[in-house]
Gaussian input, Z-matrix of N, CA and C with variables (Angstrom, degrees):
# hf/3-21g

backbone

0 1
 N
 C     1     B1
 C     2     B2     1     A1
 N     3     B3     2     A2     1     D1
 C     4     B4     3     A3     2     D2
 C     5     B5     4     A4     3     D3
 N     6     B6     5     A5     4     D4
 C     7     B7     6     A6     5     D5
 C     8     B8     7     A7     6     D6
 N     9     B9     8     A8     7     D7
 C    10    B10     9     A9     8     D8
 C    11    B11    10    A10     9     D9
 N    12    B12    11    A11    10    D10
 C    13    B13    12    A12    11    D11
 C    14    B14    13    A13    12    D12
 N    15    B15    14    A14    13    D13
 C    16    B16    15    A15    14    D14
 C    17    B17    16    A16    15    D15
 N    18    B18    17    A17    16    D16
 C    19    B19    18    A18    17    D17
 C    20    B20    19    A19    18    D18
 N    21    B21    20    A20    19    D19
 C    22    B22    21    A21    20    D20
 C    23    B23    22    A22    21    D21
 N    24    B24    23    A23    22    D22
 C    25    B25    24    A24    23    D23
 C    26    B26    25    A25    24    D24
 N    27    B27    26    A26    25    D25
 C    28    B28    27    A27    26    D26
 C    29    B29    28    A28    27    D27
 N    30    B30    29    A29    28    D28
 C    31    B31    30    A30    29    D29
 C    32    B32    31    A31    30    D30
 N    33    B33    32    A32    31    D31
 C    34    B34    33    A33    32    D32
 C    35    B35    34    A34    33    D33
 N    36    B36    35    A35    34    D34
 C    37    B37    36    A36    35    D35
 C    38    B38    37    A37    36    D36
 N    39    B39    38    A38    37    D37
 C    40    B40    39    A39    38    D38
 C    41    B41    40    A40    39    D39
 N    42    B42    41    A41    40    D40
 C    43    B43    42    A42    41    D41
 C    44    B44    43    A43    42    D42
 N    45    B45    44    A44    43    D43
 C    46    B46    45    A45    44    D44
 C    47    B47    46    A46    45    D45
 N    48    B48    47    A47    46    D46
 C    49    B49    48    A48    47    D47
 C    50    B50    49    A49    48    D48
 N    51    B51    50    A50    49    D49
 C    52    B52    51    A51    50    D50
 C    53    B53    52    A52    51    D51
 N    54    B54    53    A53    52    D52
 C    55    B55    54    A54    53    D53
 C    56    B56    55    A55    54    D54
 N    57    B57    56    A56    55    D55
 C    58    B58    57    A57    56    D56
 C    59    B59    58    A58    57    D57
 N    60    B60    59    A59    58    D58
 C    61    B61    60    A60    59    D59
 C    62    B62    61    A61    60    D60
 N    63    B63    62    A62    61    D61
 C    64    B64    63    A63    62    D62
 C    65    B65    64    A64    63    D63
 N    66    B66    65    A65    64    D64
 C    67    B67    66    A66    65    D65
 C    68    B68    67    A67    66    D66
 N    69    B69    68    A68    67    D67
 C    70    B70    69    A69    68    D68
 C    71    B71    70    A70    69    D69
 N    72    B72    71    A71    70    D70
 C    73    B73    72    A72    71    D71
 C    74    B74    73    A73    72    D72
 N    75    B75    74    A74    73    D73
 C    76    B76    75    A75    74    D74
 C    77    B77    76    A76    75    D75
 N    78    B78    77    A77    76    D76
 C    79    B79    78    A78    77    D77
 C    80    B80    79    A79    78    D78
 N    81    B81    80    A80    79    D79
 C    82    B82    81    A81    80    D80
 C    83    B83    82    A82    81    D81
 N    84    B84    83    A83    82    D82
 C    85    B85    84    A84    83    D83
 C    86    B86    85    A85    84    D84
 N    87    B87    86    A86    85    D85
 C    88    B88    87    A87    86    D86
 C    89    B89    88    A88    87    D87
 N    90    B90    89    A89    88    D88
 C    91    B91    90    A90    89    D89
 C    92    B92    91    A91    90    D90
 N    93    B93    92    A92    91    D91
 C    94    B94    93    A93    92    D92
 C    95    B95    94    A94    93    D93
 N    96    B96    95    A95    94    D94
 C    97    B97    96    A96    95    D95
 C    98    B98    97    A97    96    D96
 N    99    B99    98    A98    97    D97
 C   100   B100    99    A99    98    D98
 C   101   B101   100   A100    99    D99
 N   102   B102   101   A101   100   D100
 C   103   B103   102   A102   101   D101
 C   104   B104   103   A103   102   D102
 N   105   B105   104   A104   103   D103
 C   106   B106   105   A105   104   D104
 C   107   B107   106   A106   105   D105
 N   108   B108   107   A107   106   D106
 C   109   B109   108   A108   107   D107
 C   110   B110   109   A109   108   D108
 N   111   B111   110   A110   109   D109
 C   112   B112   111   A111   110   D110
 C   113   B113   112   A112   111   D111
 N   114   B114   113   A113   112   D112
 C   115   B115   114   A114   113   D113
 C   116   B116   115   A115   114   D114
 N   117   B117   116   A116   115   D115
 C   118   B118   117   A117   116   D116
 C   119   B119   118   A118   117   D117
 N   120   B120   119   A119   118   D118
 C   121   B121   120   A120   119   D119
 C   122   B122   121   A121   120   D120
 N   123   B123   122   A122   121   D121
 C   124   B124   123   A123   122   D122
 C   125   B125   124   A124   123   D123
 N   126   B126   125   A125   124   D124
 C   127   B127   126   A126   125   D125
 C   128   B128   127   A127   126   D126
 N   129   B129   128   A128   127   D127
 C   130   B130   129   A129   128   D128
 C   131   B131   130   A130   129   D129
 N   132   B132   131   A131   130   D130
 C   133   B133   132   A132   131   D131
 C   134   B134   133   A133   132   D132
 N   135   B135   134   A134   133   D133
 C   136   B136   135   A135   134   D134
 C   137   B137   136   A136   135   D135
 N   138   B138   137   A137   136   D136
 C   139   B139   138   A138   137   D137
 C   140   B140   139   A139   138   D138
 N   141   B141   140   A140   139   D139
 C   142   B142   141   A141   140   D140
 C   143   B143   142   A142   141   D141
 N   144   B144   143   A143   142   D142
 C   145   B145   144   A144   143   D143
 C   146   B146   145   A145   144   D144
 N   147   B147   146   A146   145   D145
 C   148   B148   147   A147   146   D146
 C   149   B149   148   A148   147   D147
 N   150   B150   149   A149   148   D148
 C   151   B151   150   A150   149   D149
 C   152   B152   151   A151   150   D150
 N   153   B153   152   A152   151   D151
 C   154   B154   153   A153   152   D152
 C   155   B155   154   A154   153   D153
 N   156   B156   155   A155   154   D154
 C   157   B157   156   A156   155   D155
 C   158   B158   157   A157   156   D156
 N   159   B159   158   A158   157   D157
 C   160   B160   159   A159   158   D158
 C   161   B161   160   A160   159   D159
 N   162   B162   161   A161   160   D160
 C   163   B163   162   A162   161   D161
 C   164   B164   163   A163   162   D162
 N   165   B165   164   A164   163   D163
 C   166   B166   165   A165   164   D164
 C   167   B167   166   A166   165   D165
 N   168   B168   167   A167   166   D166
 C   169   B169   168   A168   167   D167
 C   170   B170   169   A169   168   D168
 N   171   B171   170   A170   169   D169
 C   172   B172   171   A171   170   D170
 C   173   B173   172   A172   171   D171
 N   174   B174   173   A173   172   D172
 C   175   B175   174   A174   173   D173
 C   176   B176   175   A175   174   D174
 N   177   B177   176   A176   175   D175
 C   178   B178   177   A177   176   D176
 C   179   B179   178   A178   177   D177
 N   180   B180   179   A179   178   D178
 C   181   B181   180   A180   179   D179
 C   182   B182   181   A181   180   D180
 N   183   B183   182   A182   181   D181
 C   184   B184   183   A183   182   D182
 C   185   B185   184   A184   183   D183
 N   186   B186   185   A185   184   D184
 C   187   B187   186   A186   185   D185
 C   188   B188   187   A187   186   D186
 N   189   B189   188   A188   187   D187
 C   190   B190   189   A189   188   D188
 C   191   B191   190   A190   189   D189
 N   192   B192   191   A191   190   D190
 C   193   B193   192   A192   191   D191
 C   194   B194   193   A193   192   D192
 N   195   B195   194   A194   193   D193
 C   196   B196   195   A195   194   D194
 C   197   B197   196   A196   195   D195
 N   198   B198   197   A197   196   D196
 C   199   B199   198   A198   197   D197
 C   200   B200   199   A199   198   D198
 N   201   B201   200   A200   199   D199
 C   202   B202   201   A201   200   D200
 C   203   B203   202   A202   201   D201
 N   204   B204   203   A203   202   D202
 C   205   B205   204   A204   203   D203
 C   206   B206   205   A205   204   D204
 N   207   B207   206   A206   205   D205
 C   208   B208   207   A207   206   D206
 C   209   B209   208   A208   207   D207
 N   210   B210   209   A209   208   D208
 C   211   B211   210   A210   209   D209
 C   212   B212   211   A211   210   D210
 N   213   B213   212   A212   211   D211
 C   214   B214   213   A213   212   D212
 C   215   B215   214   A214   213   D213
 N   216   B216   215   A215   214   D214
 C   217   B217   216   A216   215   D215
 C   218   B218   217   A217   216   D216
 N   219   B219   218   A218   217   D217
 C   220   B220   219   A219   218   D218
 C   221   B221   220   A220   219   D219
 N   222   B222   221   A221   220   D220
 C   223   B223   222   A222   221   D221
 C   224   B224   223   A223   222   D222
 N   225   B225   224   A224   223   D223
 C   226   B226   225   A225   224   D224
 C   227   B227   226   A226   225   D225
 N   228   B228   227   A227   226   D226
 C   229   B229   228   A228   227   D227
 C   230   B230   229   A229   228   D228
 N   231   B231   230   A230   229   D229
 C   232   B232   231   A231   230   D230
 C   233   B233   232   A232   231   D231
 N   234   B234   233   A233   232   D232
 C   235   B235   234   A234   233   D233
 C   236   B236   235   A235   234   D234
 N   237   B237   236   A236   235   D235
 C   238   B238   237   A237   236   D236
 C   239   B239   238   A238   237   D237
 N   240   B240   239   A239   238   D238
 C   241   B241   240   A240   239   D239
 C   242   B242   241   A241   240   D240
 N   243   B243   242   A242   241   D241
 C   244   B244   243   A243   242   D242
 C   245   B245   244   A244   243   D243
 N   246   B246   245   A245   244   D244
 C   247   B247   246   A246   245   D245
 C   248   B248   247   A247   246   D246
 N   249   B249   248   A248   247   D247
 C   250   B250   249   A249   248   D248
 C   251   B251   250   A250   249   D249
 N   252   B252   251   A251   250   D250
 C   253   B253   252   A252   251   D251
 C   254   B254   253   A253   252   D252
 N   255   B255   254   A254   253   D253
 C   256   B256   255   A255   254   D254
 C   257   B257   256   A256   255   D255
 N   258   B258   257   A257   256   D256
 C   259   B259   258   A258   257   D257
 C   260   B260   259   A259   258   D258

   B1=1.4454
   B2=1.5324
   B3=1.3311
   B4=1.4193
   B5=1.5588
   B6=1.3566
   B7=1.4410
   B8=1.5416
   B9=1.3174
   B10=1.4346
   B11=1.5744
   B12=1.3235
   B13=1.4773
   B14=1.4896
   B15=1.3216
   B16=1.4607
   B17=1.5486
   B18=1.2984
   B19=1.4535
   B20=1.4652
   B21=1.3386
   B22=1.4451
   B23=1.5152
   B24=1.3244
   B25=1.4358
   B26=1.5336
   B27=1.3188
   B28=1.4668
   B29=1.4942
   B30=1.3371
   B31=1.4531
   B32=1.5237
   B33=1.3165
   B34=1.4244
   B35=1.5432
   B36=1.3246
   B37=1.4451
   B38=1.5551
   B39=1.3116
   B40=1.4359
   B41=1.4990
   B42=1.3079
   B43=1.4421
   B44=1.4854
   B45=1.3217
   B46=1.4681
   B47=1.4503
   B48=1.3253
   B49=1.4492
   B50=1.5156
   B51=1.3010
   B52=1.4370
   B53=1.5313
   B54=1.3525
   B55=1.4198
   B56=1.5322
   B57=1.3427
   B58=1.4963
   B59=1.4928
   B60=1.3412
   B61=1.4315
   B62=1.5559
   B63=1.3647
   B64=1.4666
   B65=1.5379
   B66=1.3156
   B67=1.4801
   B68=1.5294
   B69=1.3220
   B70=1.4886
   B71=1.4897
   B72=1.2847
   B73=1.4554
   B74=1.5339
   B75=1.3516
   B76=1.4359
   B77=1.5485
   B78=1.3495
   B79=1.4347
   B80=1.5123
   B81=1.3183
   B82=1.4769
   B83=1.5508
   B84=1.3069
   B85=1.4923
   B86=1.5589
   B87=1.3207
   B88=1.4274
   B89=1.5280
   B90=1.3142
   B91=1.5155
   B92=1.5177
   B93=1.3190
   B94=1.4984
   B95=1.5135
   B96=1.3876
   B97=1.4744
   B98=1.5052
   B99=1.3014
   B100=1.4580
   B101=1.4654
   B102=1.3525
   B103=1.4704
   B104=1.5158
   B105=1.3276
   B106=1.4658
   B107=1.5277
   B108=1.3181
   B109=1.5036
   B110=1.5395
   B111=1.3710
   B112=1.4300
   B113=1.5067
   B114=1.2890
   B115=1.4211
   B116=1.5803
   B117=1.3401
   B118=1.4695
   B119=1.5279
   B120=1.3330
   B121=1.4498
   B122=1.5275
   B123=1.2691
   B124=1.4820
   B125=1.5113
   B126=1.3736
   B127=1.4663
   B128=1.5153
   B129=1.3632
   B130=1.4442
   B131=1.5133
   B132=1.2854
   B133=1.4615
   B134=1.5187
   B135=1.3544
   B136=1.5058
   B137=1.5407
   B138=1.3115
   B139=1.5340
   B140=1.5272
   B141=1.3142
   B142=1.4524
   B143=1.5178
   B144=1.3689
   B145=1.4890
   B146=1.5504
   B147=1.3196
   B148=1.4322
   B149=1.5844
   B150=1.2904
   B151=1.4791
   B152=1.5675
   B153=1.3006
   B154=1.5122
   B155=1.5222
   B156=1.3600
   B157=1.4868
   B158=1.5266
   B159=1.3485
   B160=1.4412
   B161=1.5316
   B162=1.2953
   B163=1.4793
   B164=1.5141
   B165=1.2898
   B166=1.5290
   B167=1.5282
   B168=1.3663
   B169=1.4984
   B170=1.5287
   B171=1.3397
   B172=1.4509
   B173=1.5135
   B174=1.3136
   B175=1.4492
   B176=1.5580
   B177=1.3402
   B178=1.4456
   B179=1.4952
   B180=1.3018
   B181=1.4975
   B182=1.5154
   B183=1.3357
   B184=1.4844
   B185=1.5358
   B186=1.3361
   B187=1.4433
   B188=1.5283
   B189=1.2974
   B190=1.4514
   B191=1.5014
   B192=1.3209
   B193=1.4316
   B194=1.5335
   B195=1.3144
   B196=1.5207
   B197=1.4896
   B198=1.3241
   B199=1.4911
   B200=1.5371
   B201=1.2849
   B202=1.4731
   B203=1.5682
   B204=1.2868
   B205=1.5019
   B206=1.5048
   B207=1.3072
   B208=1.4882
   B209=1.5269
   B210=1.3593
   B211=1.4540
   B212=1.5327
   B213=1.3123
   B214=1.4518
   B215=1.5261
   B216=1.3187
   B217=1.4723
   B218=1.5507
   B219=1.3075
   B220=1.4689
   B221=1.5518
   B222=1.3079
   B223=1.4762
   B224=1.5336
   B225=1.3356
   B226=1.4463
   B227=1.5155
   B228=1.3020
   B229=1.4429
   B230=1.5060
   B231=1.3434
   B232=1.4603
   B233=1.5244
   B234=1.3407
   B235=1.4653
   B236=1.5102
   B237=1.3126
   B238=1.5109
   B239=1.5282
   B240=1.3406
   B241=1.4816
   B242=1.5231
   B243=1.2861
   B244=1.4680
   B245=1.4960
   B246=1.2756
   B247=1.4974
   B248=1.4990
   B249=1.3726
   B250=1.4438
   B251=1.4962
   B252=1.2563
   B253=1.4430
   B254=1.5432
   B255=1.3545
   B256=1.4709
   B257=1.4788
   B258=1.3615
   B259=1.4642
   B260=1.4865
   A1=109.55
   A2=117.64
   A3=119.06
   A4=111.84
   A5=114.74
   A6=118.43
   A7=108.40
   A8=117.93
   A9=122.48
   A10=108.68
   A11=115.00
   A12=123.03
   A13=107.66
   A14=117.89
   A15=119.37
   A16=112.41
   A17=115.88
   A18=119.86
   A19=106.72
   A20=115.73
   A21=120.32
   A22=114.62
   A23=117.65
   A24=121.86
   A25=113.10
   A26=118.81
   A27=119.74
   A28=110.91
   A29=117.51
   A30=120.01
   A31=112.96
   A32=118.84
   A33=123.51
   A34=105.60
   A35=114.97
   A36=120.55
   A37=110.31
   A38=116.90
   A39=118.01
   A40=112.08
   A41=118.59
   A42=123.14
   A43=112.75
   A44=117.65
   A45=123.61
   A46=106.84
   A47=118.41
   A48=122.74
   A49=111.75
   A50=119.03
   A51=124.20
   A52=108.14
   A53=119.45
   A54=120.04
   A55=109.85
   A56=115.76
   A57=118.86
   A58=110.40
   A59=115.29
   A60=123.68
   A61=108.83
   A62=116.65
   A63=118.50
   A64=111.41
   A65=117.53
   A66=118.80
   A67=110.55
   A68=117.86
   A69=121.81
   A70=108.65
   A71=120.07
   A72=127.00
   A73=109.50
   A74=116.86
   A75=123.00
   A76=109.97
   A77=117.29
   A78=121.99
   A79=112.70
   A80=117.93
   A81=122.68
   A82=110.09
   A83=114.29
   A84=119.85
   A85=111.40
   A86=117.66
   A87=120.48
   A88=110.96
   A89=117.85
   A90=118.73
   A91=111.79
   A92=115.01
   A93=118.50
   A94=109.00
   A95=116.70
   A96=119.06
   A97=110.30
   A98=120.63
   A99=123.61
   A100=113.42
   A101=116.90
   A102=122.69
   A103=110.43
   A104=117.19
   A105=120.19
   A106=112.42
   A107=116.05
   A108=119.32
   A109=112.62
   A110=117.34
   A111=121.34
   A112=110.72
   A113=119.56
   A114=124.67
   A115=112.22
   A116=119.19
   A117=121.81
   A118=111.24
   A119=118.66
   A120=121.37
   A121=112.77
   A122=117.77
   A123=121.05
   A124=113.71
   A125=116.90
   A126=118.66
   A127=110.57
   A128=118.21
   A129=120.59
   A130=113.15
   A131=122.01
   A132=123.75
   A133=112.70
   A134=118.74
   A135=119.51
   A136=107.68
   A137=116.47
   A138=118.55
   A139=110.19
   A140=117.56
   A141=120.96
   A142=111.03
   A143=116.25
   A144=120.62
   A145=108.30
   A146=117.54
   A147=123.76
   A148=109.63
   A149=116.69
   A150=120.39
   A151=109.44
   A152=115.27
   A153=120.86
   A154=109.44
   A155=116.36
   A156=118.49
   A157=109.42
   A158=119.67
   A159=123.14
   A160=110.94
   A161=117.67
   A162=121.07
   A163=110.84
   A164=116.89
   A165=118.79
   A166=115.20
   A167=114.14
   A168=116.51
   A169=112.95
   A170=116.90
   A171=118.33
   A172=114.04
   A173=115.03
   A174=121.63
   A175=112.59
   A176=115.86
   A177=121.03
   A178=113.98
   A179=118.12
   A180=119.57
   A181=109.64
   A182=119.21
   A183=122.45
   A184=109.05
   A185=115.09
   A186=121.61
   A187=111.50
   A188=116.85
   A189=122.07
   A190=111.67
   A191=118.97
   A192=125.29
   A193=108.55
   A194=116.44
   A195=120.96
   A196=109.29
   A197=119.64
   A198=122.35
   A199=108.34
   A200=119.17
   A201=122.48
   A202=110.06
   A203=117.44
   A204=121.11
   A205=109.86
   A206=117.11
   A207=122.20
   A208=110.85
   A209=115.31
   A210=120.42
   A211=109.50
   A212=117.61
   A213=122.14
   A214=113.29
   A215=115.59
   A216=123.70
   A217=108.55
   A218=115.62
   A219=119.42
   A220=110.23
   A221=114.42
   A222=119.65
   A223=111.63
   A224=115.43
   A225=119.08
   A226=111.56
   A227=118.89
   A228=121.83
   A229=110.68
   A230=116.96
   A231=119.74
   A232=114.19
   A233=115.17
   A234=120.80
   A235=113.34
   A236=115.93
   A237=119.55
   A238=111.93
   A239=116.80
   A240=124.19
   A241=108.90
   A242=118.04
   A243=125.55
   A244=112.85
   A245=117.20
   A246=122.74
   A247=108.57
   A248=114.90
   A249=120.20
   A250=110.72
   A251=121.12
   A252=124.95
   A253=107.08
   A254=115.34
   A255=118.32
   A256=111.20
   A257=116.61
   A258=120.30
   A259=113.46
   D1=178.83
   D2=-171.86
   D3=-64.50
   D4=143.08
   D5=177.46
   D6=-75.31
   D7=139.93
   D8=-173.03
   D9=-106.72
   D10=131.46
   D11=171.55
   D12=-116.11
   D13=134.55
   D14=176.21
   D15=-124.63
   D16=131.10
   D17=176.35
   D18=-137.24
   D19=127.12
   D20=176.65
   D21=63.32
   D22=26.44
   D23=178.32
   D24=86.90
   D25=-6.36
   D26=179.34
   D27=-102.24
   D28=114.09
   D29=179.94
   D30=-71.70
   D31=137.81
   D32=178.05
   D33=-126.95
   D34=124.09
   D35=-176.53
   D36=-90.09
   D37=133.62
   D38=174.36
   D39=-88.26
   D40=-166.23
   D41=179.73
   D42=-83.60
   D43=-173.12
   D44=174.91
   D45=-74.94
   D46=115.32
   D47=-172.76
   D48=-74.30
   D49=144.03
   D50=178.66
   D51=-78.21
   D52=-14.77
   D53=179.52
   D54=-95.21
   D55=1.20
   D56=179.26
   D57=-81.43
   D58=-159.50
   D59=-177.71
   D60=-66.88
   D61=109.38
   D62=-173.02
   D63=-68.72
   D64=-35.06
   D65=-178.62
   D66=-68.27
   D67=-37.58
   D68=178.20
   D69=-66.73
   D70=-45.01
   D71=178.57
   D72=-58.56
   D73=-46.02
   D74=-179.63
   D75=-62.38
   D76=-41.84
   D77=178.64
   D78=-66.63
   D79=-37.91
   D80=177.69
   D81=-64.17
   D82=-44.80
   D83=179.39
   D84=-62.91
   D85=-45.44
   D86=-179.82
   D87=-69.83
   D88=-36.29
   D89=172.95
   D90=-60.28
   D91=-42.91
   D92=-178.85
   D93=-65.51
   D94=-38.49
   D95=178.02
   D96=-61.46
   D97=-38.81
   D98=177.32
   D99=-64.63
   D100=-38.49
   D101=177.88
   D102=-66.23
   D103=-45.05
   D104=-179.30
   D105=-66.49
   D106=-33.48
   D107=178.70
   D108=-61.78
   D109=-26.59
   D110=-177.87
   D111=-107.95
   D112=20.03
   D113=-170.65
   D114=-72.18
   D115=-30.44
   D116=-171.95
   D117=-65.52
   D118=-25.03
   D119=-176.01
   D120=-87.53
   D121=-4.38
   D122=-174.99
   D123=-109.29
   D124=153.28
   D125=-179.42
   D126=-144.03
   D127=25.14
   D128=173.20
   D129=-74.72
   D130=175.19
   D131=-175.22
   D132=-65.34
   D133=-38.18
   D134=-179.45
   D135=-71.10
   D136=-36.57
   D137=179.73
   D138=-66.70
   D139=-39.44
   D140=177.83
   D141=-64.59
   D142=-41.14
   D143=176.79
   D144=-60.40
   D145=-47.02
   D146=-176.81
   D147=-64.16
   D148=-43.43
   D149=179.17
   D150=-58.62
   D151=-41.12
   D152=179.27
   D153=-63.21
   D154=-42.16
   D155=-178.80
   D156=-67.36
   D157=-41.14
   D158=176.63
   D159=-58.88
   D160=-45.43
   D161=-179.93
   D162=-66.21
   D163=-43.38
   D164=-175.72
   D165=-78.92
   D166=-36.86
   D167=-170.71
   D168=-114.92
   D169=-19.90
   D170=-175.93
   D171=105.99
   D172=167.74
   D173=-172.90
   D174=-62.58
   D175=-53.23
   D176=-174.41
   D177=-64.75
   D178=-39.89
   D179=178.04
   D180=-70.80
   D181=-33.71
   D182=176.08
   D183=-64.85
   D184=-38.60
   D185=179.66
   D186=-60.20
   D187=-45.84
   D188=179.03
   D189=-70.72
   D190=-34.64
   D191=-179.25
   D192=-66.73
   D193=-41.76
   D194=178.35
   D195=-69.07
   D196=-42.96
   D197=178.63
   D198=-61.86
   D199=-43.21
   D200=179.81
   D201=-64.97
   D202=-41.14
   D203=179.10
   D204=-66.08
   D205=-38.45
   D206=177.12
   D207=-64.44
   D208=-43.25
   D209=-178.63
   D210=-65.09
   D211=-41.27
   D212=177.84
   D213=-62.69
   D214=-40.88
   D215=177.84
   D216=-64.45
   D217=-48.07
   D218=-178.72
   D219=-62.31
   D220=-43.82
   D221=179.21
   D222=-59.44
   D223=-46.77
   D224=-179.11
   D225=-65.34
   D226=-38.10
   D227=179.17
   D228=-67.35
   D229=-39.23
   D230=176.74
   D231=-64.78
   D232=-43.59
   D233=178.99
   D234=-65.85
   D235=-35.86
   D236=-178.93
   D237=-90.71
   D238=-6.01
   D239=-177.84
   D240=54.15
   D241=50.00
   D242=176.99
   D243=-110.86
   D244=166.17
   D245=171.41
   D246=-100.14
   D247=151.92
   D248=-178.67
   D249=-72.15
   D250=134.02
   D251=176.27
   D252=-132.50
   D253=111.00
   D254=-179.23
   D255=-65.29
   D256=137.05
   D257=-176.13
   D258=-80.75

């Protein structure tokens, strides 16, 4: 999951580390690739955010951004012991 940096009591989460679990990182990237491949048919808020990233930064950076966002969401859900509820 994301590496955590804390300064002054405020936690700051880093990206998906390359020294972390390689299999999990690989799965997150491939899952993000599958989501982006079906992006044209969707118009919810997360899809619009992702379309903007693809247009501004390109496919591969959008891929990593989505994988990072998914990892942060999963980490937050695990820490809070909550279930995912789409907004």
